[in-house]
C-alpha positions in Angstrom: 21.2 15.0 6.2 20.5 17.2 9.1 16.7 18.0 10.0 15.7 21.5 10.0 16.3 22.8 13.5 13.4 25.1 13.5 10.9 22.2 13.0 12.7 19.2 14.5 11.4 17.9 17.7 14.1 17.4 20.3 14.4 14.5 22.6 12.6 14.9 25.9 14.6 16.1 28.8 13.3 13.3 31.1 13.7 9.5 30.4 10.5 7.5 29.9 10.4 3.9 31.2 7.3 3.0 29.3 6.2 3.9 25.8 4.4 7.2 25.3 0.8 7.5 24.0 0.0 7.5 20.1 -1.9 10.9 20.7 1.4 12.4 22.0 3.1 11.1 19.2 0.6 12.5 16.7 0.8 16.0 18.3 4.5 16.1 18.3 5.6 14.5 15.0 2.3 15.0 12.8 2.3 11.7 10.9 1.6 12.1 7.1 -1.7 10.3 6.1 -1.4 8.5 2.8 -4.0 8.0 0.1 -6.4 5.3 1.7 -6.2 6.9 5.1 -3.3 5.0 6.5 0.0 6.4 7.9 1.8 3.0 7.3 4.5 2.6 4.6 5.7 -1.0 4.0 9.2 -2.1 3.2 9.7 -1.4 -0.5 7.2 1.5 -0.7 9.8 3.9 0.9 11.7 5.8 -1.9 15.4 6.2 -2.3 17.6 8.1 0.0 14.9 9.0 2.6 16.0 11.2 5.3 15.8 9.0 8.5 14.8 11.9 10.7 11.3 12.1 8.9 10.7 8.3 9.7 9.7 6.1 12.5 9.7 2.3 12.4 6.6 0.2 13.7 8.2 -2.6 15.7 6.3 -5.9 16.7 7.6 -6.4 20.3 5.9 -9.5 21.7 2.4 -8.5 20.1 2.8 -4.9 20.9 3.4 -2.4 18.2 5.8 0.3 19.3 7.3 3.3 17.2 11.0 3.8 17.4 12.9 6.8 15.8 14.5 6.1 12.4 14.7 2.9 10.4 15.1 -0.3 12.2 15.1 -3.6 10.5 14.8 -6.3 13.3 11.1 -6.8 14.3 9.9 -4.2 11.7 6.4 -4.2 10.7 6.1 -1.0 8.8 7.3 2.7 8.7 5.6 6.0 9.4 6.6 9.2 7.7 6.1 12.6 9.8 5.6 16.3 8.8 8.0 17.3 11.8 11.4 15.4 11.9 13.1 14.2 15.2 16.1 15.7 16.2 19.1 14.6 18.1 20.0 10.9 18.2 17.5 8.1 17.6 18.2 6.3 20.9 17.3 9.7 22.9 13.6 9.5 21.8 11.3 7.2 23.9 9.2 4.5 22.2 5.5 5.3 21.5 2.7 3.0 21.2 1.0 2.5 17.9 
């Protein structure tokens, strides 16, 4: 499924060597808060046939939690669903700190 191009966030034009800040992620993608005040969805809580462009994976990378576009399964901690989808290819988006 292709995201709505009117609302999709395009990959940045420049390459980032370090993960970007959580505050930047919040402004760009608008994470959806769940009941209880969390934005985290754990494996098994994501419904059937989700659009990967609406989701980010929280990865545990040597004790740091990073967000990566789409669904990933290695080092996965949880998922975050966003109101604004990411556009382009998942690897074109930088990681973000969680």
